Legacy VTK file of the C-alpha trace (Angstrom):
# vtk DataFile Version 3.0
C-alpha trace
ASCII
DATASET POLYDATA
POINTS 129 float
14.278 35.884 -23.796
14.909 32.164 -23.520
12.609 29.480 -22.257
12.081 29.173 -18.527
13.455 26.089 -16.819
10.002 24.407 -16.637
9.236 25.075 -20.325
12.478 23.482 -21.519
11.897 20.184 -19.686
10.078 17.400 -21.516
6.558 16.501 -20.422
5.655 13.011 -19.315
2.482 11.174 -20.215
0.644 9.670 -17.281
-2.001 7.055 -17.933
-4.346 6.178 -15.088
-5.742 2.753 -15.917
-7.278 1.988 -12.539
-10.872 0.932 -12.982
-10.862 1.746 -16.701
-11.417 -0.636 -19.592
-8.240 -1.073 -21.605
-9.775 0.629 -24.656
-10.774 3.752 -22.687
-7.522 5.228 -21.319
-7.330 8.598 -19.590
-4.220 10.473 -20.719
-2.938 13.662 -19.115
0.205 15.689 -19.698
2.108 16.339 -16.488
5.417 18.189 -16.286
8.179 16.591 -14.151
7.853 19.152 -11.333
4.066 19.045 -11.231
2.406 16.632 -8.841
-0.977 15.098 -9.408
-3.186 13.852 -6.599
-3.979 10.217 -7.317
-6.117 9.462 -4.280
-9.221 7.930 -5.830
-11.883 6.045 -3.959
-12.225 2.364 -4.820
-14.917 1.457 -7.354
-16.590 -1.075 -5.036
-18.519 1.624 -3.090
-16.603 0.848 0.103
-15.845 3.733 2.418
-12.866 5.835 1.433
-11.069 7.735 4.158
-8.686 9.841 2.070
-4.890 9.809 1.831
-3.070 6.928 3.480
-0.763 7.630 6.410
1.970 5.361 7.792
-0.286 3.690 10.376
-2.966 2.915 7.794
-0.315 1.439 5.508
0.996 -0.807 8.321
-2.506 -1.984 9.237
-3.229 -2.704 5.567
-0.114 -4.875 5.217
-0.913 -6.705 8.438
-4.490 -7.392 7.339
-3.191 -8.744 4.056
-0.796 -11.015 5.959
-3.694 -12.320 8.073
-5.686 -13.037 4.910
-2.740 -14.963 3.436
-2.362 -16.935 6.671
-5.966 -18.061 6.231
-7.077 -16.352 9.454
-9.310 -13.711 7.850
-11.678 -13.963 4.885
-10.362 -12.528 1.636
-12.347 -9.293 1.164
-12.912 -10.012 -2.538
-13.753 -13.717 -2.559
-15.242 -13.786 0.967
-13.394 -17.086 1.489
-10.421 -18.127 3.562
-7.376 -19.030 1.531
-3.865 -19.828 2.642
-0.634 -18.681 1.022
2.083 -18.819 3.645
4.751 -17.622 1.220
2.814 -14.392 0.623
2.111 -14.040 4.340
5.812 -14.464 5.109
6.716 -11.844 2.513
4.324 -9.319 4.079
5.662 -10.004 7.570
9.194 -9.610 6.222
8.218 -6.298 4.573
6.873 -5.049 7.895
10.124 -6.134 9.566
12.118 -4.283 6.934
9.994 -1.171 7.475
10.632 -1.404 11.204
14.369 -1.558 10.583
14.489 1.154 7.913
12.269 3.609 9.799
13.993 3.165 13.172
14.370 6.589 14.798
11.986 8.248 12.327
8.593 7.201 13.706
6.529 8.952 16.315
5.886 6.922 19.512
2.417 5.767 18.398
3.643 4.563 15.006
6.603 2.778 16.588
4.389 1.004 19.131
1.816 0.047 16.489
4.479 -1.459 14.230
6.139 -3.363 17.097
2.821 -4.781 18.345
1.614 -5.771 14.883
4.917 -7.474 14.072
4.911 -9.375 17.363
1.346 -10.596 16.817
1.895 -11.515 13.160
5.062 -13.448 13.910
3.253 -15.488 16.574
0.335 -16.178 14.268
2.677 -17.103 11.410
4.434 -19.696 13.570
1.032 -21.127 14.552
-0.128 -21.179 10.927
2.928 -23.178 9.841
2.296 -25.953 12.348
LINES 1 130
129 0 1 2 3 4 5 6 7 8 9 10 11 12 13 14 15 16 17 18 19 20 21 22 23 24 25 26 27 28 29 30 31 32 33 34 35 36 37 38 39 40 41 42 43 44 45 46 47 48 49 50 51 52 53 54 55 56 57 58 59 60 61 62 63 64 65 66 67 68 69 70 71 72 73 74 75 76 77 78 79 80 81 82 83 84 85 86 87 88 89 90 91 92 93 94 95 96 97 98 99 100 101 102 103 104 105 106 107 108 109 110 111 112 113 114 115 116 117 118 119 120 121 122 123 124 125 126 127 128
């Protein structure tokens, strides 16, 4: 008998370098059809809620935009910094997501995205004055 379809495919090497010193790499062999859960809690002992859903992703981008507008303290430095170009990029990404996901979101996700975009756009205009 010949090799099965999975045995004949090459294996990929996956290196997870998150939180690891460069000299201490974790290497695992993963076949192309095999998935590996990569949901790891952050190393800073903050609460970890599990896999990210669409709403959590949107809220994360919006929080990052608020940080870059200088309206919220940076969670790492605990200081307010302003980078309007980064804030604009995050608002634009949210706008792109709204456009690209149109018709594919449930009512709660759609409303959340619309409200966050409205609020961020207002705050961005205020921040540029």
